[in-house]
N, CA and C atoms as an extended XYZ file, in Angstrom:
291
Properties=species:S:1:pos:R:3:atomname:S:1:resname:S:1:resid:I:1 pbc="F F F"
N         0.846       -1.170        0.000 N   MET     1
C         0.000        0.000        0.000 CA  MET     1
C         0.898        1.241        0.000 C   MET     1
N         0.410        2.304       -0.630 N   VAL     2
C         1.135        3.574       -0.696 CA  VAL     2
C         0.293        4.665       -0.045 C   VAL     2
N         0.928        5.460        0.786 N   GLU     3
C         0.309        6.629        1.409 CA  GLU     3
C         0.833        7.870        0.680 C   GLU     3
N        -0.081        8.719        0.272 N   HIS     4
C         0.235        9.975       -0.419 CA  HIS     4
C        -0.275       11.087        0.488 C   HIS     4
N         0.653       11.856        1.066 N   VAL     5
C         0.303       12.900        2.019 CA  VAL     5
C         0.679       14.252        1.409 C   VAL     5
N        -0.288       15.150        1.367 N   VAL     6
C        -0.053       16.464        0.768 CA  VAL     6
C        -0.499       17.534        1.761 C   VAL     6
N         0.359       18.523        1.966 N   LEU     7
C         0.036       19.672        2.802 CA  LEU     7
C         0.027       20.905        1.916 C   LEU     7
N        -1.046       21.675        2.011 N   PHE     8
C        -1.224       22.854        1.175 CA  PHE     8
C        -1.178       24.120        2.021 C   PHE     8
N        -0.345       25.049        1.614 N   LYS     9
C        -0.349       26.393        2.186 CA  LYS     9
C        -1.080       27.256        1.158 C   LYS     9
N        -2.174       27.861        1.593 N   LEU    10
C        -3.004       28.620        0.673 CA  LEU    10
C        -2.699       30.108        0.743 C   LEU    10
N        -3.075       30.810       -0.315 N   LYS    11
C        -2.893       32.256       -0.357 CA  LYS    11
C        -3.697       32.893        0.773 C   LYS    11
N        -3.194       33.982        1.344 N   PRO    12
C        -3.907       34.629        2.458 CA  PRO    12
C        -5.336       35.026        2.120 C   PRO    12
N        -5.613       35.318        0.870 N   GLU    13
C        -6.957       35.746        0.487 CA  GLU    13
C        -7.924       34.582        0.248 C   GLU    13
N        -7.461       33.345        0.381 N   ALA    14
C        -8.355       32.186        0.208 CA  ALA    14
C        -9.460       32.233        1.265 C   ALA    14
N       -10.688       32.036        0.831 N   THR    15
C       -11.838       32.114        1.742 CA  THR    15
C       -12.150       30.740        2.344 C   THR    15
N       -12.961       30.745        3.382 N   ASP    16
C       -13.411       29.484        3.986 CA  ASP    16
C       -14.189       28.655        2.972 C   ASP    16
N       -14.990       29.308        2.132 N   ASP    17
C       -15.750       28.592        1.107 CA  ASP    17
C       -14.813       27.933        0.099 C   ASP    17
N       -13.744       28.619       -0.279 N   GLN    18
C       -12.778       28.034       -1.212 CA  GLN    18
C       -12.065       26.837       -0.589 C   GLN    18
N       -11.721       26.953        0.687 N   ARG    19
C       -11.077       25.829        1.383 CA  ARG    19
C       -12.012       24.616        1.413 C   ARG    19
N       -13.273       24.861        1.751 N   ALA    20
C       -14.258       23.772        1.825 CA  ALA    20
C       -14.474       23.136        0.450 C   ALA    20
N       -14.561       23.947       -0.590 N   ALA    21
C       -14.757       23.426       -1.948 CA  ALA    21
C       -13.550       22.598       -2.383 C   ALA    21
N       -12.373       23.045       -2.024 N   MET    22
C       -11.148       22.314       -2.347 CA  MET    22
C       -11.155       20.944       -1.676 C   MET    22
N       -11.472       20.918       -0.395 N   CYS    23
C       -11.503       19.648        0.346 CA  CYS    23
C       -12.548       18.700       -0.235 C   CYS    23
N       -13.711       19.232       -0.574 N   ARG    24
C       -14.771       18.411       -1.171 CA  ARG    24
C       -14.324       17.817       -2.500 C   ARG    24
N       -13.767       18.659       -3.360 N   ALA    25
C       -13.337       18.206       -4.687 CA  ALA    25
C       -12.257       17.139       -4.584 C   ALA    25
N       -11.303       17.333       -3.701 N   LEU    26
C       -10.242       16.342       -3.531 CA  LEU    26
C       -10.801       15.046       -2.947 C   LEU    26
N       -11.665       15.149       -1.966 N   GLY    27
C       -12.249       13.962       -1.341 CA  GLY    27
C       -13.074       13.134       -2.300 C   GLY    27
N       -13.719       13.790       -3.264 N   GLU    28
C       -14.560       13.082       -4.229 CA  GLU    28
C       -13.757       12.284       -5.257 C   GLU    28
N       -12.452       12.491       -5.312 N   LEU    29
C       -11.630       11.742       -6.264 CA  LEU    29
C       -11.644       10.249       -5.983 C   LEU    29
N       -11.973        9.873       -4.762 N   GLY    30
C       -12.044        8.457       -4.409 CA  GLY    30
C       -13.089        7.694       -5.196 C   GLY    30
N       -14.064        8.382       -5.740 N   THR    31
C       -15.111        7.715       -6.517 CA  THR    31
C       -14.806        7.687       -8.008 C   THR    31
N       -13.784        8.423       -8.442 N   SER    32
C       -13.530        8.492       -9.882 CA  SER    32
C       -12.149        8.029      -10.328 C   SER    32
N       -11.232        7.832       -9.400 N   VAL    33
C        -9.880        7.409       -9.765 CA  VAL    33
C        -9.657        5.986       -9.262 C   VAL    33
N        -9.310        5.061      -10.154 N   PRO    34
C        -9.089        3.672       -9.729 CA  PRO    34
C        -7.844        3.535       -8.847 C   PRO    34
N        -7.887        2.544       -7.962 N   GLY    35
C        -6.734        2.246       -7.123 CA  GLY    35
C        -6.695        2.978       -5.803 C   GLY    35
N        -7.670        3.862       -5.549 N   ILE    36
C        -7.720        4.567       -4.265 CA  ILE    36
C        -8.475        3.700       -3.263 C   ILE    36
N        -7.829        3.390       -2.153 N   LEU    37
C        -8.463        2.626       -1.076 CA  LEU    37
C        -9.200        3.544       -0.106 C   LEU    37
N        -8.620        4.719        0.140 N   ASP    38
C        -9.216        5.676        1.066 CA  ASP    38
C        -8.652        7.051        0.739 C   ASP    38
N        -9.475        8.072        0.952 N   ILE    39
C        -9.023        9.439        0.709 CA  ILE    39
C        -9.724       10.362        1.696 C   ILE    39
N        -8.975       11.322        2.230 N   SER    40
C        -9.568       12.320        3.106 CA  SER    40
C        -8.824       13.637        2.932 C   SER    40
N        -9.572       14.713        3.056 N   ALA    41
C        -8.992       16.052        2.981 CA  ALA    41
C        -9.706       16.913        4.008 C   ALA    41
N        -8.970       17.812        4.629 N   GLY    42
C        -9.590       18.663        5.626 CA  GLY    42
C        -8.761       19.883        5.940 C   GLY    42
N        -9.425       20.855        6.539 N   VAL    43
C        -8.781       22.100        6.955 CA  VAL    43
C        -8.032       21.842        8.257 C   VAL    43
N        -6.802       22.251        8.308 N   ASN    44
C        -5.925       22.046        9.455 CA  ASN    44
C        -6.324       22.977       10.602 C   ASN    44
N        -6.547       22.406       11.773 N   PHE    45
C        -6.871       23.229       12.934 CA  PHE    45
C        -5.721       23.303       13.941 C   PHE    45
N        -4.615       22.646       13.666 N   SER    46
C        -3.486       22.624       14.587 CA  SER    46
C        -2.823       23.998       14.692 C   SER    46
N        -2.392       24.351       15.894 N   ASP    47
C        -1.652       25.597       16.059 CA  ASP    47
C        -0.167       25.404       15.735 C   ASP    47
N         0.199       24.203       15.307 N   ARG    48
C         1.581       23.899       14.899 CA  ARG    48
C         1.669       23.729       13.378 C   ARG    48
N         0.771       24.340       12.641 N   ASN    49
C         0.629       24.087       11.211 CA  ASN    49
C         1.676       24.752       10.326 C   ASN    49
N         2.461       25.660       10.852 N   GLN    50
C         3.488       26.379       10.111 CA  GLN    50
C         2.939       26.980        8.816 C   GLN    50
N         1.672       27.374        8.861 N   GLY    51
C         1.049       28.032        7.725 CA  GLY    51
C         0.370       27.112        6.737 C   GLY    51
N         0.418       25.801        6.957 N   PHE    52
C        -0.219       24.861        6.037 CA  PHE    52
C        -1.675       24.681        6.450 C   PHE    52
N        -2.560       25.045        5.534 N   ASP    53
C        -3.982       25.185        5.805 CA  ASP    53
C        -4.814       23.925        5.616 C   ASP    53
N        -4.423       23.099        4.642 N   VAL    54
C        -5.233       21.943        4.257 CA  VAL    54
C        -4.338       20.724        4.135 C   VAL    54
N        -4.857       19.585        4.599 N   GLY    55
C        -4.136       18.321        4.453 CA  GLY    55
C        -4.938       17.349        3.614 C   GLY    55
N        -4.229       16.509        2.868 N   LEU    56
C        -4.828       15.455        2.043 CA  LEU    56
C        -4.054       14.176        2.286 C   LEU    56
N        -4.776       13.086        2.541 N   VAL    57
C        -4.149       11.770        2.671 CA  VAL    57
C        -4.896       10.817        1.751 C   VAL    57
N        -4.135       10.167        0.859 N   VAL    58
C        -4.717        9.195       -0.067 CA  VAL    58
C        -3.982        7.880        0.121 C   VAL    58
N        -4.741        6.800        0.280 N   LYS    59
C        -4.166        5.457        0.362 CA  LYS    59
C        -4.439        4.747       -0.956 C   LYS    59
N        -3.369        4.300       -1.595 N   PHE    60
C        -3.453        3.604       -2.873 CA  PHE    60
C        -3.086        2.136       -2.705 C   PHE    60
N        -3.578        1.314       -3.610 N   VAL    61
C        -3.256       -0.109       -3.544 CA  VAL    61
C        -1.765       -0.339       -3.757 C   VAL    61
N        -1.131        0.473       -4.612 N   ASP    62
C         0.295        0.303       -4.890 CA  ASP    62
C         0.832        1.545       -5.604 C   ASP    62
N         2.111        1.522       -5.945 N   ARG    63
C         2.746        2.659       -6.624 CA  ARG    63
C         2.135        2.905       -7.999 C   ARG    63
N         1.767        1.836       -8.675 N   ASP    64
C         1.160        1.997       -9.996 CA  ASP    64
C        -0.129        2.817       -9.914 C   ASP    64
N        -0.919        2.589       -8.868 N   ALA    65
C        -2.159        3.349       -8.691 CA  ALA    65
C        -1.860        4.835       -8.468 C   ALA    65
N        -0.809        5.133       -7.723 N   LEU    66
C        -0.396        6.528       -7.531 CA  LEU    66
C        -0.022        7.153       -8.872 C   LEU    66
N         0.685        6.403       -9.700 N   GLU    67
C         1.100        6.906      -11.012 CA  GLU    67
C        -0.097        7.140      -11.935 C   GLU    67
N        -1.168        6.367      -11.767 N   VAL    68
C        -2.400        6.571      -12.546 CA  VAL    68
C        -3.121        7.827      -12.053 C   VAL    68
N        -3.116        8.040      -10.752 N   TYR    69
C        -3.820        9.161      -10.119 CA  TYR    69
C        -3.286       10.522      -10.559 C   TYR    69
N        -1.973       10.655      -10.583 N   LEU    70
C        -1.376       11.973      -10.819 CA  LEU    70
C        -1.837       12.619      -12.130 C   LEU    70
N        -1.821       11.911      -13.273 N   PRO    71
C        -2.283       12.539      -14.515 CA  PRO    71
C        -3.773       12.307      -14.815 C   PRO    71
N        -4.476       11.615      -13.933 N   HIS    72
C        -5.882       11.283      -14.195 CA  HIS    72
C        -6.681       12.569      -14.436 C   HIS    72
N        -7.559       12.579      -15.436 N   PRO    73
C        -8.330       13.791      -15.752 CA  PRO    73
C        -9.134       14.349      -14.572 C   PRO    73
N        -9.698       13.500      -13.735 N   ALA    74
C       -10.468       13.983      -12.583 CA  ALA    74
C        -9.553       14.689      -11.581 C   ALA    74
N        -8.370       14.133      -11.358 N   HIS    75
C        -7.401       14.751      -10.453 CA  HIS    75
C        -6.936       16.083      -11.016 C   HIS    75
N        -6.558       16.089      -12.293 N   ARG    76
C        -6.088       17.316      -12.935 CA  ARG    76
C        -7.160       18.409      -12.878 C   ARG    76
N        -8.424       18.030      -13.125 N   ALA    77
C        -9.516       19.008      -13.104 CA  ALA    77
C        -9.707       19.596      -11.711 C   ALA    77
N        -9.661       18.754      -10.686 N   ALA    78
C        -9.815       19.245       -9.307 CA  ALA    78
C        -8.679       20.197       -8.945 C   ALA    78
N        -7.466       19.845       -9.330 N   VAL    79
C        -6.314       20.699       -9.032 CA  VAL    79
C        -6.448       22.042       -9.747 C   VAL    79
N        -6.767       22.002      -11.033 N   GLU    80
C        -6.846       23.235      -11.813 CA  GLU    80
C        -7.987       24.143      -11.349 C   GLU    80
N        -9.123       23.557      -11.001 N   GLN    81
C       -10.288       24.365      -10.645 CA  GLN    81
C       -10.298       24.815       -9.190 C   GLN    81
N        -9.889       23.929       -8.266 N   PHE    82
C       -10.068       24.214       -6.845 CA  PHE    82
C        -8.784       24.457       -6.054 C   PHE    82
N        -7.658       23.934       -6.541 N   VAL    83
C        -6.414       24.050       -5.776 CA  VAL    83
C        -5.531       25.179       -6.306 C   VAL    83
N        -5.174       25.091       -7.554 N   ARG    84
C        -4.199       26.036       -8.123 CA  ARG    84
C        -4.580       27.516       -7.929 C   ARG    84
N        -5.855       27.903       -8.058 N   PRO    85
C        -6.182       29.327       -7.898 CA  PRO    85
C        -5.880       29.897       -6.512 C   PRO    85
N        -5.831       29.048       -5.498 N   ILE    86
C        -5.603       29.554       -4.140 CA  ILE    86
C        -4.312       29.022       -3.516 C   ILE    86
N        -3.531       28.264       -4.285 N   LEU    87
C        -2.325       27.613       -3.759 CA  LEU    87
C        -1.146       28.570       -3.677 C   LEU    87
N        -0.474       28.517       -2.535 N   GLN    88
C         0.765       29.270       -2.362 CA  GLN    88
C         1.964       28.322       -2.361 C   GLN    88
N         1.830       27.198       -1.628 N   GLU    89
C         2.948       26.267       -1.482 CA  GLU    89
C         2.389       24.882       -1.184 C   GLU    89
N         3.158       23.854       -1.534 N   VAL    90
C         2.706       22.482       -1.295 CA  VAL    90
C         3.900       21.615       -0.897 C   VAL    90
N         3.630       20.652       -0.026 N   ILE    91
C         4.614       19.630        0.353 CA  ILE    91
C         3.955       18.280        0.126 C   ILE    91
N         4.695       17.354       -0.490 N   VAL    92
C         4.174       16.022       -0.761 CA  VAL    92
C         5.122       14.987       -0.180 C   VAL    92
N         4.540       13.973        0.481 N   VAL    93
C         5.297       12.831        0.977 CA  VAL    93
C         4.578       11.567        0.505 C   VAL    93
N         5.310       10.678       -0.161 N   ASP    94
C         4.764        9.385       -0.599 CA  ASP    94
C         5.614        8.295        0.027 C   ASP    94
N         4.939        7.295        0.612 N   TYR    95
C         5.698        6.188        1.195 CA  TYR    95
C         4.871        4.910        1.158 C   TYR    95
N         5.586        3.803        1.202 N   GLU    96
C         4.918        2.490        1.196 CA  GLU    96
C         4.743        1.994        2.624 C   GLU    96
N         3.617        1.311        2.851 N   THR    97
C         3.369        0.717        4.166 CA  THR    97
C         3.219       -0.774        4.018 C   THR    97
């Protein structure tokens, strides 16, 4: 299994509605991208967040599924419509369990 962890630092002008829409769009990818075992996205409430506003965790069956996800049209559409317009910085960690 592969864990894909993404932390998003959003632009200061990003609204609560934009954050919620981003989390919804990312979470819905579990129904349209093959190989996803579990997916969750949410707004970070930790006071240790170092400015990172939103977290995403995706569990894939294997590395091949991760490779399918990255260019998948549903993933690309969610990123272009809901993430990129408000994104300032991103950190990604992928590891096998």
